[in-house]
N, C-alpha and C positions, 0 to 999 in steps of 0.2 A: 271136887274140882280143886285146882291149885289157885293160888293166889297170883296176882299179876307178877309179882317179883319171881316166883317159882316157875312161872310159865316161860319166862325169857332166859332162864339158866342155861338151856341147850345152846342158845345163841352166844352166850358169854363163854361157854365152854369151847365153841369152834373158834371163836376170836382169840382166846387165850392159846390154844393149840397152834393156831397159824402164826400168831405173833411170837410165841416161845420158840418155834421152829427157826424163824427168821433171826431172832435174837441170838439163839444158841449157834446157828451157823456163822454169824458174823463175829460175836464177842467170844464165844467159848471155843469153837472149833476152828475159827478163822477160815472157813471153807468158801466164803463169798467176798467179793470185793466191795469197797466202799459204795461204788456206783450201783451195784446190784442192790445192796442194803437200801441205798437212799431211793432206788426206783421202787422198791416194795413198800417203803413208807409213802412215797408220792402217790403211788396207785392204790393205796389204802389195803394192801394185801396183809399188812401188819399194823397193829395199833401203835402209833408213835407215843401217845400219851401213856399207855401201859408200859412200853419199853423204858420210857423216861423214869417212871416210877421204879421199875426193877433195879435201875443204877443206884438207887438211893438206899442207904443202910436202912433195914428193918421192912423194906418193902419187896424182898427177893421172892417171896412166895405169893405175892398178890395175884389174885385170880382174875380181877377186873377193876376198872376204875369206878364201877357202880358201887362197890362195897366200901369205898372210903368217902363217899358222899353222905354226911349225916342226915340228909333229908330223905334217904332211902331206908332208913331204919329207925323203928320207934324206940324210945327210951334210952337213947345214946348207945345202943348196942353196936357191935362189930361183927363182920363176917367170919365164919370159921377159918377162912384162909389167912386172916390177920392174927390169928392166935398162934403163937409158937407151939411146935409139935410137943415139947417137954411139958406144956401146961394142959394139954388135952387129956381129958379123962378117958380111960379106955378099955 
């Protein structure tokens, strides 16, 4: 069996995919209007808290707001998505 945290990762992945799509369409590609972007946030199609973190330096690769809450990880560890790629063993 999986731990409780591992069991909910598919949900976080779907949330990330939807939010990243809306974020990219608005900020990166400029394909949707401000009104459409705001509608997506208001209707919870995209995670506003996650998008707010992506705008901050150092959080561009953040996969979920779950991973930055210290209560969710023992011993002060962080999720793999918070580790810069150049520091990953591979």
